[in-house]
N, C-alpha and C positions, 0 to 999 in steps of 0.2 A: 732308343730312338722313338720319338712320340708318334703316335698313330694319327693324329690330329695336327696340322701345322696351325700355331698360334696366330692370331691376326696381327698382320703387321699394321701399326697405326697409320702409316702414311697412305695405305690404300683402304682403310676402314672408312664407312659412312661418317658423315659429320658428327652425328650425335654419339657414336662409339669412340671416335678420335678425341672427342672433348673430355669424355669420361676417362679414357687411357691416359691422357696428358695429366691427370689429378693423380694418378695411381702408380706405384712401382711397377717396373715391366717383368712381373711375375708370368710364369707360364700358366698357372691356373687362371689368373684374371684375362689373359689375353687368349685363352682357349674359350672360356665361357663367352667372351666378346664374340665368338662365332654365332651365337644363338642371340642375334641382335635385338630382337624383341624381349628377351628374357634378361638381357644383361643388366639393364639398370635395375629392375626388381629383385635380380639376385644380388647385387650390391647393396641395395637399401636393406634388405632382409639380413644378410650379413653384418652389415654396419650395426643395424638394431641390437644384434645379438652380441657384438663385440663391445659396443660402447653405451648401450642404453637401457640394459637389463638391471632389474633390481637384484637378481641372482648375484652373489658374490663372484667376482672374477677368478678366484682360486678354484671355486667349485665348478665354474664353467670350464675352465681349462683342464682341470682333472678329468672331466666328462669327455672333452674333446680328445685329449690324449688317449683316453680308453678306447673311444670310437675309433681313433686312428690304429691303434694296436689290433682291436678285434677285427678291422677292415683290411689289415696288412696294407695300410695307405702310408708308405714311407714319406711321401711328399708332405702329408698333411702333419706327420709326426715331426718332421725336419723345421717345418714353419712354426709349429706350436709350442715347441719347447721352451724356446726364448720368451715367448708370450706367457707361458705358464710360470716360468721362472719369476718374470717381472710382475705377474699377478700375485705372487707369494707362495707358490707351489716350491717346494724345497727340492734340492738336488736327489736327496735320497728317496723322496717320492718318484720323482721321474724315473729313476733307476729301477725302483719296485714296479712301476707300472710297465716299463721296457721288459721286465722278466715276467710280467703278467700277474705279480704278487699283490692283489688289491685287499687283502684281509691282514695284512701285517701291521705291526706296531708302529710304521711310519704314518699311518693314517688314524685320525680321529674317528670315533663312532659316526659322526656327522659326515664325514668324508667317506668312510666305508659304505654308508648307507646311499649316498650319491653314486658310489661306483658300482654297488650291487644293482641300482635302478637302472643305470646306464647300461651295465651288461645285459639285464634281463631285455630293455627295449631294443637293443641291437641283435640280440640273439633271438629273441622270441616276438619280436614286434611289440608287444605290450608287455606287462608285467604281472607278477602274482600279487595278490592282496597282501601278503606278507611283504613282498618288496615295496609296495605303495606304501603300507602302513609305516614301515621302517622310516622311508623318507619323509613321509609326511610328519613324523615325530620332530622333525628338524626344519622343514620347510613350509612355508604357508602356501596356500593354492597358486597364487601368482608365481611364485619361484618355481613351483612343481612344474608348471606349464612352460614357464620360460626354460627350463632344464629340458623339458621334452622336446621343445622347438630348437633348442640348440644341438640336442643329439640327432634329430631327424636332418638338420641343416647339414651338419657334419658328416652324417652318413650320405647325404647327398654329394657332397664335396670328396669325400672319399672314392664315391663310385664314379664321378666324372674323372678324377685324378688316374683311378687305376684302369678304366675303360680306355681313356686316350693315352694311356701309358706316358705321362707327362714326364720330360726330364726334369730332373730335380734342380731347383734354384738354391743358391745360397739362402739361409734363413734371412727374412726381410727385419726380423727384431721388432721389439715394441715400438719403435719409431713408425711402423705402418699405421699404427691407431691414430697418429696424428696427421697422416696424409689421406685417410680414406674419406671419400665425400659423404654427404648425408648424416655426418656427426649430429648436427643439431636440427634434422628435418624431422 
């Protein structure tokens, strides 16, 4: 049972109600809406990460799934597996991530570099010179920053989910990407 009751759109302030009307009724969305002044910026930032980064979607989703597993955030995992598969992550890679096996042959050297970087940022806040140089061999500065922002955002999301003990929703699936506001903003 969730610690925080998600916002009921019918009782929400008008600005929150308008945003909720554009979105799927996911517990994470309706719970973040409790923080009315942070709700729209949260959605804008998340939308930018999911739809406007130069960073390849498969790398982003590998990182998000790694964050979910390291954070023990089941809700995040459930929601992002379909997004990852849609972005080109293979099911054997999802299985490996679920087991915590990030160094296997399921992953390319580029993907292993992203996963090592993600692990370091989650576990140590930053990363070693070796982890940075490894990822920098594959990603330009812009994509390294986008990756770092995606990792940080999804660490935040995991902490919201786990602190609020959100009830699991069925996966929204890749269709959610077509329904989120601010895609073109």
